[in-house]
C-alpha positions as CSV (number, residue, x, y, z in Angstrom):
1,X,87.4,117.6,78.9
2,X,86.5,116.0,82.3
3,X,90.1,114.8,82.7
4,X,91.4,118.3,82.0
5,X,89.0,119.9,84.5
6,X,90.0,117.3,87.1
7,X,93.7,117.9,86.4
8,X,93.2,121.7,86.9
9,X,91.4,121.2,90.1
10,X,87.8,122.1,89.0
11,X,86.5,119.0,90.8
12,X,88.4,119.8,94.1
13,X,86.5,120.5,97.3
14,X,88.5,123.7,97.5
15,X,87.3,126.3,95.0
16,X,90.7,128.1,95.2
17,X,92.5,125.0,94.1
18,X,91.6,125.5,90.4
19,X,93.1,129.0,90.5
20,X,96.3,127.7,92.0
21,X,96.6,124.9,89.5
22,X,95.8,127.1,86.6
23,X,98.5,129.6,87.8
24,X,100.9,126.6,87.9
25,X,99.9,125.5,84.4
26,X,100.5,129.0,83.0
27,X,103.9,129.1,84.6
28,X,104.8,125.6,83.3
29,X,103.6,126.6,79.8
30,X,105.7,129.8,79.8
31,X,108.9,128.0,81.0
32,X,108.4,125.1,78.6
33,X,107.9,127.4,75.7
34,X,111.0,129.5,76.5
35,X,113.1,126.4,77.0
36,X,112.0,124.7,73.8
37,X,112.5,127.9,71.9
38,X,116.1,128.3,73.1
39,X,117.3,124.7,73.5
40,X,114.9,122.6,71.4
41,X,117.5,122.3,68.6
42,X,119.8,120.3,71.0
43,X,117.1,117.7,71.5
44,X,116.1,117.6,67.9
45,X,119.7,117.4,66.4
46,X,121.9,115.6,69.0
47,X,119.7,112.7,70.2
48,X,120.5,111.3,73.7
49,X,123.4,113.8,74.2
50,X,121.1,116.6,73.3
51,X,118.5,115.5,75.8
52,X,121.2,115.3,78.6
53,X,122.5,118.8,77.7
54,X,119.0,120.1,77.5
55,X,118.1,118.8,80.9
56,X,121.3,120.3,82.4
57,X,120.5,123.6,80.8
58,X,116.9,123.5,82.1
59,X,118.0,122.7,85.7
60,X,120.8,125.4,85.9
61,X,119.3,128.1,83.8
62,X,115.5,127.7,84.1
63,X,115.3,126.0,87.5
64,X,115.7,129.2,89.6
65,X,113.4,131.1,87.4
66,X,110.8,128.3,87.6
67,X,111.0,128.2,91.4
68,X,110.5,132.0,91.7
69,X,107.7,132.0,89.2
70,X,106.0,129.2,91.0
71,X,106.2,131.2,94.2
72,X,104.5,134.1,92.5
73,X,101.9,131.8,90.9
74,X,101.2,130.3,94.4
75,X,100.7,133.8,95.8
76,X,98.4,134.9,92.9
77,X,96.4,131.7,92.8
78,X,95.9,131.7,96.5
79,X,94.9,135.3,96.7
80,X,92.4,135.1,93.8
81,X,90.9,131.8,94.9
82,X,90.9,132.9,98.6
83,X,89.0,136.2,97.8
84,X,86.4,134.4,95.6
85,X,86.0,131.7,98.3
86,X,85.5,134.4,101.0
87,X,82.9,136.1,98.8
88,X,80.9,132.9,98.4
89,X,81.2,132.1,102.1
90,X,79.8,135.5,103.0
91,X,76.9,135.0,100.5
92,X,76.1,131.6,101.9
93,X,76.0,132.9,105.5
94,X,73.6,135.7,104.4
95,X,71.4,133.2,102.5
96,X,71.2,131.0,105.6
97,X,70.4,133.9,107.9
98,X,67.6,135.0,105.5
99,X,65.9,131.6,106.0
100,X,65.4,132.4,109.7
101,X,66.2,128.9,110.9
102,X,68.1,128.7,114.1
103,X,69.1,125.1,113.3
104,X,70.5,126.0,110.0
105,X,72.4,129.0,111.4
106,X,73.9,126.7,114.1
107,X,74.8,124.2,111.3
108,X,76.4,127.1,109.3
109,X,78.6,128.0,112.2
110,X,79.5,124.4,112.8
111,X,80.4,124.0,109.1
112,X,82.7,127.1,109.2
113,X,84.4,125.9,112.4
114,X,84.9,122.4,110.9
115,X,86.3,123.9,107.6
116,X,88.5,126.4,109.5
117,X,90.1,123.5,111.5
118,X,90.7,121.6,108.2
119,X,92.4,124.6,106.8
120,X,94.5,125.1,109.9
121,X,95.5,121.5,109.8
122,X,96.8,122.0,106.2
123,X,98.7,125.1,107.3
124,X,100.2,123.2,110.2
125,X,101.5,120.4,107.9
126,X,103.1,123.0,105.6
127,X,104.6,124.9,108.5
128,X,106.1,121.9,110.0
129,X,107.6,120.8,106.7
130,X,109.0,124.3,106.1
131,X,110.5,124.4,109.6
132,X,112.3,121.2,109.0
133,X,114.8,123.0,106.6
134,X,116.1,125.7,109.0
135,X,116.0,123.5,112.0
136,X,117.2,120.3,110.4
137,X,120.9,121.2,110.2
138,X,121.2,122.7,113.8
139,X,119.4,119.6,115.2
140,X,121.8,117.3,113.3
141,X,124.8,119.3,114.6
142,X,123.6,119.3,118.2
143,X,122.2,115.8,118.5
144,X,123.1,113.9,115.3
145,X,120.5,111.9,113.5
146,X,118.4,111.3,116.6
147,X,117.8,115.1,116.7
148,X,116.3,115.0,113.2
149,X,114.2,111.9,114.0
150,X,113.1,113.5,117.2
151,X,111.7,116.5,115.3
152,X,109.8,114.3,112.8
153,X,108.3,112.3,115.7
154,X,107.2,115.4,117.5
155,X,105.7,116.8,114.3
156,X,103.8,113.6,113.7
157,X,102.5,113.6,117.3
158,X,101.4,117.2,117.0
159,X,99.5,116.5,113.7
160,X,97.9,113.4,115.2
161,X,96.8,115.4,118.2
162,X,95.4,118.1,116.0
163,X,93.5,115.5,113.9
164,X,92.0,113.9,117.0
165,X,91.0,117.3,118.4
166,X,89.1,118.3,115.3
167,X,87.5,115.0,114.5
168,X,84.5,115.5,117.0
169,X,83.7,118.8,115.4
170,X,83.6,117.2,111.9
171,X,81.5,114.4,113.2
172,X,78.9,116.7,114.8
173,X,78.8,118.7,111.6
174,X,78.1,115.6,109.5
175,X,75.4,114.3,111.9
176,X,73.7,117.7,112.0
177,X,73.9,118.0,108.2
178,X,72.0,114.7,107.8
179,X,69.4,115.7,110.4
180,X,68.8,119.4,109.4
181,X,69.3,119.2,105.6
182,X,68.9,115.7,104.2
183,X,66.2,114.4,106.5
184,X,64.1,117.6,106.4
185,X,64.4,117.8,102.6
186,X,63.3,114.2,102.2
187,X,60.4,114.5,104.7
188,X,59.0,117.6,102.8
189,X,58.3,115.5,99.6
190,X,57.9,111.9,100.9
191,X,55.3,110.2,103.1
192,X,55.6,107.3,105.6
193,X,59.3,108.0,105.6
194,X,61.9,106.1,107.6
195,X,65.4,107.5,107.3
196,X,68.3,105.8,109.0
197,X,71.7,107.4,108.1
198,X,73.8,104.7,109.7
199,X,71.9,101.8,108.2
200,X,72.0,100.2,104.8
201,X,70.0,97.7,102.7
202,X,70.3,94.1,103.7
203,X,73.0,92.5,101.6
204,X,70.5,89.8,100.5
205,X,68.6,92.5,98.6
206,X,71.8,93.6,96.8
207,X,72.4,90.0,95.8
208,X,68.8,89.6,94.7
209,X,69.2,92.5,92.2
210,X,71.8,90.4,90.3
211,X,73.3,93.6,88.9
212,X,76.7,93.1,90.7
213,X,77.8,89.5,90.2
214,X,81.4,90.1,91.4
215,X,82.3,91.9,94.6
216,X,83.9,91.0,97.9
217,X,83.1,93.9,100.3
218,X,79.7,95.5,100.9
219,X,79.3,98.8,102.6
220,X,76.6,101.5,102.6
221,X,74.5,104.0,104.6
222,X,71.5,106.3,104.4
223,X,68.8,103.7,104.4
224,X,65.4,105.2,103.3
225,X,62.0,103.6,103.1
226,X,59.1,105.9,102.0
227,X,56.0,106.3,99.8
228,X,55.8,108.7,96.8
229,X,52.7,109.1,94.7
230,X,51.3,105.9,96.0
231,X,54.4,103.8,95.4
232,X,56.5,102.4,98.2
233,X,60.2,102.0,97.8
234,X,63.3,101.3,99.8
235,X,66.9,102.4,99.0
236,X,70.3,103.1,100.4
237,X,73.7,104.2,99.2
238,X,75.9,101.2,98.6
239,X,79.6,100.7,98.0
240,X,80.8,97.5,96.5
241,X,84.5,96.6,96.2
242,X,86.4,93.7,94.7
243,X,89.6,92.3,96.3
244,X,92.4,91.8,93.8
245,X,96.0,90.7,94.0
246,X,98.5,92.7,91.9
247,X,102.2,92.4,91.3
248,X,104.8,95.2,91.6
249,X,108.5,95.6,91.7
250,X,110.1,96.8,95.0
251,X,113.2,98.9,95.4
252,X,115.4,95.8,95.2
253,X,113.9,94.8,91.8
254,X,112.0,91.9,93.4
255,X,108.5,91.0,92.3
256,X,106.1,91.3,95.2
257,X,102.3,91.0,95.4
258,X,99.8,93.1,97.3
259,X,96.1,93.2,97.9
260,X,94.2,96.2,96.4
261,X,90.5,97.0,96.7
262,X,88.8,98.2,93.5
263,X,85.4,99.9,93.6
264,X,82.9,98.0,91.5
265,X,79.9,100.3,92.2
266,X,79.3,103.3,94.4
267,X,75.9,104.9,94.3
268,X,72.2,104.3,95.2
269,X,70.1,101.1,95.0
270,X,66.4,101.6,94.9
271,X,63.8,98.7,95.1
272,X,60.2,98.9,94.0
273,X,57.4,96.3,93.9
274,X,56.7,95.6,90.2
275,X,54.4,92.9,89.0
276,X,55.8,92.2,85.6
277,X,54.1,90.4,82.8
278,X,56.9,87.8,82.7
279,X,58.6,86.1,85.6
280,X,61.8,85.7,83.7
281,X,64.7,87.9,84.9
282,X,65.6,90.9,82.6
283,X,68.5,93.3,83.3
284,X,69.1,96.7,81.6
285,X,72.7,97.8,81.8
286,X,74.1,101.2,80.9
287,X,76.7,101.3,78.3
288,X,78.4,104.3,80.1
289,X,79.1,106.0,76.8
290,X,80.4,102.8,75.0
291,X,79.2,101.8,71.6
292,X,77.0,98.8,70.9
293,X,78.7,95.4,70.3
294,X,77.8,93.2,67.5
295,X,77.7,90.2,69.9
296,X,74.8,91.8,71.8
297,X,71.9,90.0,70.1
298,X,68.9,91.4,72.0
299,X,67.8,94.6,70.2
300,X,64.6,96.6,70.9
301,X,62.6,98.7,68.5
302,X,63.8,101.9,70.1
303,X,67.2,102.9,68.7
304,X,67.8,105.6,71.4
305,X,67.5,102.8,74.0
306,X,69.8,100.5,72.0
307,X,72.5,103.2,71.8
308,X,72.5,103.8,75.6
309,X,71.7,100.3,77.1
310,X,72.1,96.7,76.5
311,X,69.8,93.9,77.7
312,X,70.6,90.7,79.5
313,X,67.8,88.1,79.5
314,X,67.1,84.4,78.9
315,X,65.8,85.2,75.4
316,X,64.6,88.2,73.2
317,X,61.1,87.2,73.8
318,X,61.5,87.3,77.6
319,X,63.1,90.7,77.4
320,X,60.5,92.3,75.1
321,X,57.6,91.0,77.2
322,X,58.8,93.4,80.0
323,X,60.5,96.0,77.9
324,X,57.4,97.3,76.1
325,X,57.6,100.6,74.1
326,X,56.3,102.7,77.1
327,X,58.9,101.1,79.4
328,X,61.7,101.7,76.9
329,X,60.7,105.3,76.5
330,X,60.5,105.8,80.2
331,X,64.0,104.3,80.8
332,X,65.5,106.5,78.0
333,X,63.8,109.6,79.4
334,X,65.0,108.8,82.9
335,X,68.6,108.4,81.7
336,X,68.5,111.6,79.7
337,X,67.8,113.5,83.0
338,X,70.7,111.9,84.8
339,X,74.4,112.7,84.7
340,X,75.4,109.2,85.8
341,X,74.9,105.6,84.7
342,X,71.6,103.8,85.3
343,X,71.0,100.1,85.7
344,X,67.8,98.2,86.1
345,X,66.8,94.6,87.0
346,X,63.3,93.1,86.8
347,X,63.3,90.0,89.0
348,X,60.6,88.2,91.0
349,X,58.1,91.0,91.0
350,X,60.7,93.6,92.0
351,X,62.3,96.4,90.1
352,X,65.9,97.2,91.2
353,X,67.3,100.5,90.1
354,X,71.0,101.3,90.6
355,X,72.2,104.9,90.1
356,X,76.0,105.3,90.0
357,X,75.9,108.8,91.7
358,X,78.3,108.3,94.6
359,X,77.4,109.1,98.2
360,X,75.4,112.2,97.5
361,X,73.8,112.7,101.0
362,X,77.1,113.3,102.7
363,X,78.3,116.7,104.0
364,X,81.1,118.0,101.7
365,X,84.5,119.2,102.9
366,X,86.7,121.9,101.5
367,X,85.2,125.3,101.3
368,X,81.9,124.1,99.8
369,X,79.2,126.4,101.3
370,X,76.1,125.2,103.1
371,X,73.9,126.9,100.4
372,X,75.8,124.9,97.7
373,X,75.3,121.7,99.7
374,X,71.6,122.3,100.3
375,X,71.0,122.9,96.5
376,X,73.0,119.7,95.8
377,X,70.8,117.7,98.2
378,X,67.6,119.2,96.8
379,X,68.7,118.5,93.3
380,X,69.6,114.9,94.1
381,X,66.2,114.3,95.8
382,X,64.4,115.9,92.8
383,X,66.4,113.6,90.4
384,X,65.2,110.6,92.5
385,X,61.6,111.8,92.4
386,X,61.8,112.4,88.6
387,X,63.1,108.9,88.2
388,X,60.1,107.5,90.0
389,X,57.8,109.7,88.0
390,X,59.3,108.7,84.7
391,X,59.6,104.9,85.1
392,X,56.6,103.0,83.9
393,X,55.3,101.1,86.9
394,X,52.2,99.2,87.9
395,X,49.9,100.5,90.7
396,X,48.4,98.1,93.3
397,X,45.3,97.6,91.2
398,X,47.2,95.9,88.5
399,X,46.6,98.5,85.8
400,X,49.6,100.2,84.2
401,X,50.0,103.9,84.9
402,X,52.7,106.4,84.0
403,X,53.1,108.0,87.4
C-alpha cells in the first residue's frame, strides 16, 4: 500500500501531484483496457508477431487518443489539485494570522514567496522545453546545429540564474523556520536547552553507540542538549552513508564501475546517562517488520518484544540483566507509539536511542503549509518526549523510576 501511495504521488511535497498522477493512472487504465479488449487476441494467439502487430496498432491507433486524453488529464488534475492547494494555503494564512505573532506572519509570507519562486522555476523549465519545438527548426535553418546548441546554452544559463536568485530566499526561510518554529517549540517543553541547528553530535559518540558498524560518511545537524523531567540528554539528526562500487554496462556494451553512496541510517540519535546493572554491552535492534530468525538465540520472556526486536549481547545472561520486564515493556510501548524503526544500545553507563525518522526539523518544500509544518514539528517533539517518558531509566539517586 505504501508503494502504491508513493507511486500515485501521495508522498509528494506538492499536494496536487496525487491528483495529477491519479488522472494519468485513470487514462492509462482506460486506454490499456480498450487496447486489450480490441487487440488482445493478437498477443494471445500470434506470439512474437502478435506482440509486434499489437504495438504498431497501439502506436498508430491509440497513440493520438492517449496524448489528447493525457492533455485533458493534466488539465483536470492540475485544476483540482491547484484549487485544493489554494484552499489549504488560504486556511493556513488565516490560522497564522489568528495566532497574532508578527514573526510567524513574516515567516508565512517568506514561505509563500519561496514556494512561489519554486513554482515559477518549474514553469520556466517547462516553458523553455516547449519553446524548443517551435524554435528548434528555425534556429537550425538559420544557424545550423550551433543555433540549437546556442538555445540550449542560453536556456541553461537562464535557469541557473533563476536558481541562484531564489536560493537566498529559500535559505532565509529555512533559517527563520528553525528559529521561530523549531526552537520556540522545543524551548516551551524543555529546560536548560541548547539548540544549534548547524551543529551535530561528535562522531565519537556515534561510534560509541555501536549501532552502525559500517558507514563511510557522517553528516548531521540540529544538535540539541536539554533536560526533561530531571533527565539530561543530547541528540542530533544524523545521516550515515556507505560508499560502494557497482558495475554497469555503458552504451558501447562495456562494463564500467562507478561509486555510489547508500544511506545506512537517516534519523535522530539520542544519548542518556544510564547506570545499568551490568557493564556488558547490549543492543536492541528493530526488525523493521521482518520475522524472527531461528538463528537468533537470545529470547526474552515478552513475546511482543521478540516479535519486534532482536538482541545482540555477549550472552543471554548479560542481556536479561539489563532487559528486565519493565524495560522490555517500556521499549515495546515506545515502539508502538512510533511510525519508524527504533534501535537502542546500552554501553558504558549510556543509553543510545536511534530513531529512523529522517530529518524532521527541516522546513518542507512543495506547497506544504506553515500550519502543517508546525503540527509536524509539534508532533515530532511530542513523540520524542513520549519516548523519554516511556523508557525505563534511572534517576540520579540510583533508584529505578518510570518517568
